[in-house]
N, C-alpha and C positions, 0 to 999 in steps of 0.2 A: 259538667264534666262526666257525670255518670251516664247521661244520654249520649254524649259524644263517644265515650269509650264503647258503649254498647253498639252504636250504629256505625260509626266511621272506622273503628278499629277492629272490633270482633266480627261484625256482620259484613260490612262492605269492603273492609281492608283498604280504605282510601289512604290512610296513614298508619304508621306504627305507633305503639304506645309511647316509645321514646320521642318520636316526632311530636305527638300531641302534647307531651309534657314540655318539650322545648317551645312549641308555639305558645302555650299558656304562660310559660315563664317569661318569654319575650314580651307578650302583650301586657303583662303586669308592669313592665317598665314604662309603658306609654299611658298618657291620659286617655280617658274615654271608656267605652264599654268593652271590657276584656273578653267576655264571652262572644260578643259580636265580632271582635277582631280575630279571635281564634278561628271561628267558623269561616270568616273571610279568607284567612290564610289556607284553610283546607281547600276551599274553592280555587285559590290562587295556585296551589301546588298541582291540582288536577287539570286546570284549564287556563291558567294565566289570568290577566286582568279582567277579561270579559266574563269568565266564569266566576271570578271573585265578586264582581259587581252584581251578577245575577244571584249568586248565593246570598249576598247581603240583602238584596231586595226581598227575596223569598223569605228569609229569616225574619225580617222586620215586619212584613206586611200583616200577618195575622194579629200580632200583639198591638201594632199601631192602629189598625182598623178598629179593634175592640175597644181600645182606650179612647180613641176619637169618638166612637159611638157612645161611650159612657159619659163623655163631656156633654153630649146633647141630652142624655137621660138625666144627668144631674142638674141640668139647667132648670128642670121642672120637678125633680124628685131627688132628695138628698139621703135616701135610705142607704145604710151601709150593708152591702150584700155579704161582706166577709164574715159577719157574725153567725151565719147559718149555713148556707149552701157550700161555702168554701172554707169552713173552719178546719178541715182536716188536710188541706193542701200543704200547710207548713210541715206537719210531720212527714208527709210523703217526700217533700223537698229535702228534709234532714236525712231521710233514708237514702236518697240519691247521693247526697254529699258524703255520707258515711261510707257508702260503697266506693265512691271515687277516691276518698282519702285512703282506704285500705289498699286499693289497687296502686295508687301513686306511691304509697309508702314502700311497697315491695319493689318498685322500679327505681326510685331515687335515693333511698336510704340504704347505703351499702357499706358504711364504715362508721367509726366512732365520731369523727368530726361532723359528718352530715347529720348524724343523730342529734348531736349537741346543737347544731345550727337549727334543726327542725324544732326541737323543744324550746329553744330560746325564742325563735320567731313565733311559735304558738303562744307562749306566755305573754310576750310583749304585745302581740296583735290582739289577744283577748282583752288585755287591760286597756288598750288604746284603740278599740275597734272602730270608733267613729272619728278618729283623728286622721285626716286625709293623707298626711305626709308620711305616716308610719309605713305604708306599703312600699313606695319607692326607696325610702331610706333603708329598710331592711333588705330589700333586693340588692342594693349596692353593698351593704355591709356583708351579706352572704357571699357575694362575688369576691370581695376583698379577702374574707377569712380563708377561703380555700386556695388562695394564691400564696399563702405563707409557706406552703410545703410543696416541693417538686417531686416527692417520692412516688405519689400515686399516679401522676400524669407527667411523664418525662417530656423534655423539649422536643419540638417538632421541627420540620424543615422551615426555612425562611419563606414567607409568602410574598409573591410579587405584587407590587402596587396595582390597583385596579381603578379604572375610571368610574366615577359615581355619577349617576343621573340625578339632577336636582329638581326635575320638573314638578313633582308632587309637593315637595316642601315649599317651593316658591309659590305654587298655587294656593297652598294652605295659608301662607303669610299674606298673599295678595287679597284673598277673600276676607281674612281677618281685618285688614286695614280698610278695605272698601266698605265692609259692613259697618264698621265703626264710624266712618266718615258720613255715610248715607244716613245712619241712625241719628247722629247728632244734627246733621243738616235738616232732616225731616222734622226733628223736634223744634229747632229754632225757627224754622220758616213755616211751621204748621202745615206741612204737606197733607193733602187728602190721603187717607189710609196710612198716616204716619206710623200708627201703632204696629202695622205689619213689618215695617223696617226696624222698629225698635225690638220687636219680638225676635226677628231673625238674628240681630246682633246679640241679644241676650243668650239665646240658645247656642249659637256658634261659640260664644265665649265660655259658656258652661262646658260644652263638649271639648274645648281646648285645654281646660285647666282642672277638670275633675279627675283626681287620683283616688283610687280606692273603691270605685264602683258606684252603684246607684244610691247607696245610703248617703253619700256626700252631696248628692243633688238636692236633697230635702232642705238642709240649712241654707244653701245658696238661694233656692227658690223662695224660701220663707223671707230671707233678707230682701230679695229683689222685688217680690210682688206683695208682701204683707207688711213688713216693717218699714222699708224705705219710702213707699208712697205716702205713708201717714206721718212722716217726719215733717216738722214745720218748714224747714228750708226747702224741701222738695215740693211741698204744697204751694209755696210761693213761686218757685222757679219753674215747676213742671206740674201744674194741677191736673193735666190729662195723662199722667203716668199710668202705665199698665199696673193694674192691681187685681188681686184675687183674694177672696175671703179665706181666712185661715182654715175653717172647717172644710171648705171645698178642697183645698190643697191636701189636707190630711186624709180626707175621704178618698181622693185619687190615689194616694200612696197606699191606702189599705186595699183598694181594688187591684192595683197593679201586682200586688203580691199573690193574688188569687187566680191569675191567668197565666198560661204558658207564654214563654218568650222573655226577652230582656227587660230588666227593670227600667232601662232608659226609655222604653216605650211610653212611660208616664209623660214624656214630652208632648206626645200627641194630645193627651188629655189636658195638660196645663195650657198648651197653645190654644186649644179650643175654648177653655174657660177664660183665658185672658182677653179674647176678642168676642165673647158671647154677646156683649151689649151692642155690638155693631151689626147684628143681624146674622141669619143662618149662613149666608154665603161667606161672610168674613170669619164666622166661627169655623167653618170647614177649612178655609184658608189657614187659620191658626193651627188646626190639627196637622195640616200638611207641613207648614213651616216648622212646627215643633218637632216633627219626625225627621225632616230632612236636615235642618240646621244642627240638631243635637248629635246626629250620627255621622255627618259629613266629616268633621275633623278626625274622628276615629278611623274612618276609611282612608283618608288621605295620608295620615301619619303611618298607619300600619303598612300600606302599600309602598310608601317611600322607604321606611326604615328597614323593612324585612330584607330586601335585596342587599342593603348595606350590612345588615346583621349577618347574612349568609357569608359575606366576605370577612367581616371582623372576627367572627367566631373561629376562623382558622388560625388566628394568632393564639399562641399558647396561653397568654394571660387571659384572654376571653374564654378559651376552651376550659381552662381550670375554673374560671368564674361560674360557668354553667353548672358545675357540680354543686356549688353553694347556693346558686339561684334556685335550682330545682328543689333543694332541701327547704329553702325559705317558703316556696310556693306550697309545699306539702304542709308546712307549719301554718300557713294562711288557711288552708282547707280545714285542718283540725280545729283551729281557733274559731272559724265560722261555725263548725259543727257544735262546739261547746257553747258559743254565743246564742245560737238558735235553740239549743236544748234548754238553756237558762231561761229563755223567754216563755217556754212552755210551763215552767214552774213545776218540775217533776217532784220537788220536795213536798208539795201539797198533794196528798193522795185523794183525788176525786175522780169522777168518771172520765172527764176530759183528759186529765194528765195520764191516767192509766191506759186509756184507749189510744192516746197519742204515742206513748212508748211502744205499745204493741204494733201500731201501724209503722213506726220507724223500723222496728225489727223485721216485720213482715216485708216491707219494701226492700230492705237490704237482702233478705233471703231470696226473694223473688228475682232480683237482679243478679244475684250471685249464682243461683242454682237452676234457673229456668230460662226459657227463651221468650217469655211474655214481653211484648213491646212496651216501651216506656209510656206512650200515651194511654195505653189500657190501664196502667197502674194509676195514672193521674185521674182518669175517669172513675175508677173504683173509689178513689179518695173523695171525689165530688159526690158520688152516690151515697157513701157513708154519711157525709154531712147532711145530705137531703133526708136520709132515713132517720138518723139520730139527732 
C-alpha cells in the first residue's frame, strides 16, 4: 500500500487516495491475493480488461521467476538466505506499512464510529491474525455497523436495475470443476504426468479459498504436501501423492519474505519443488503451474465482481457499508504493523532490534518527506544486511 500510494496516487495520479482505499477494501472481501487484485483493478480502471491482464502479468513475473529459480537452487542447496543478506527487509516492510497506515487513517477515520470500528478490528485481528475467516467476517461486521445510523449519509435516489455479465464467474466455476475431475481421473487411471494435473487442481483450489493473504497458504500447503501424503490411508490409496519436505517448504516461505512482490509467488517455488523428482523440464512446468493456477482465481473473481460492485455500491446500504469497511481495513493495517513489530522482539535490546527500529523510523521518514523511490529504499535495506 505504501508503494501504491507513492507511485499510483502521488506520482502518476492513476487513481485517487479514496479510490485506492476502496479498491483495497473491495479486494479484502474476495479470496486470493489482495495486493495483486488491487493492482489489477488499477490497470482495469486505466485500460480495461487488456491492461488489467498486462498489469497482472508484469506484477507477477519478477517474483515468480525469482521463486521458481530458488526452487532449482534449493534442489541442490538448502541454505537459508534470509539469515544474512535479507535480514533487514522486514523492518523496511514495516516502515512501508506504518506509512500506509498513517495515510489511510487520515482518509478513512473521520468520526467516532469509524474510530471505534478501526480499534476493534485492530485488536481482534491482532489476536486472531492467523485465523483465515477473521478478515471477511470483520469486513461484513464493519459494513453492518455503519448501517445502523442514517445521520451521516442520507438516503439517495433509487438505482435502476442493471444487467450483469456472468462470463467470468461461470469460467471460474467451470475451471474449478474441470480441474477437479481431471485431477481425480489422472490419479485413478495413473496418467503419464498425472502429478501436473494434481498440482493444478491443488493450487487453483488454494487460490479459490484462501482468505487473509499469504500467511493462510502455509498451513494449507503443510497439510496438502507434508502431513497428508504421510497418512496411512493416503499411502495405501495414493502412494504417488505430491509431497514436499517440511524444511523445504519452510525455507521457501522464508525466501519469499525477502524478495519484492506478492507472497503468493511462493506458489512458483512450491510447484517446482513438488515436481523436482520428475526432471528439470517437469520442475519448470511445476513453477509455471504454481504461478498460473494460484493467481488465476484471484484475477477471474476480481474482474467479475468489480463491475458488479460498481453497481451495488450505488445503493445506500452498500454506500454506508463502505464507511465501516474502510475503517476495518485500516484496522487490519495497524494490526499487521503490530504483528510484525512483535516478531522483531523490540523488548530485547540488542543490536538487531535497535537497528531494526531505527530502519523502520527511517523508512517512514523517507517515504513521508522525500521523493526517493521505493525500490531504492529496499536496496538500501539489502545493503545494510550485507554490510552488518
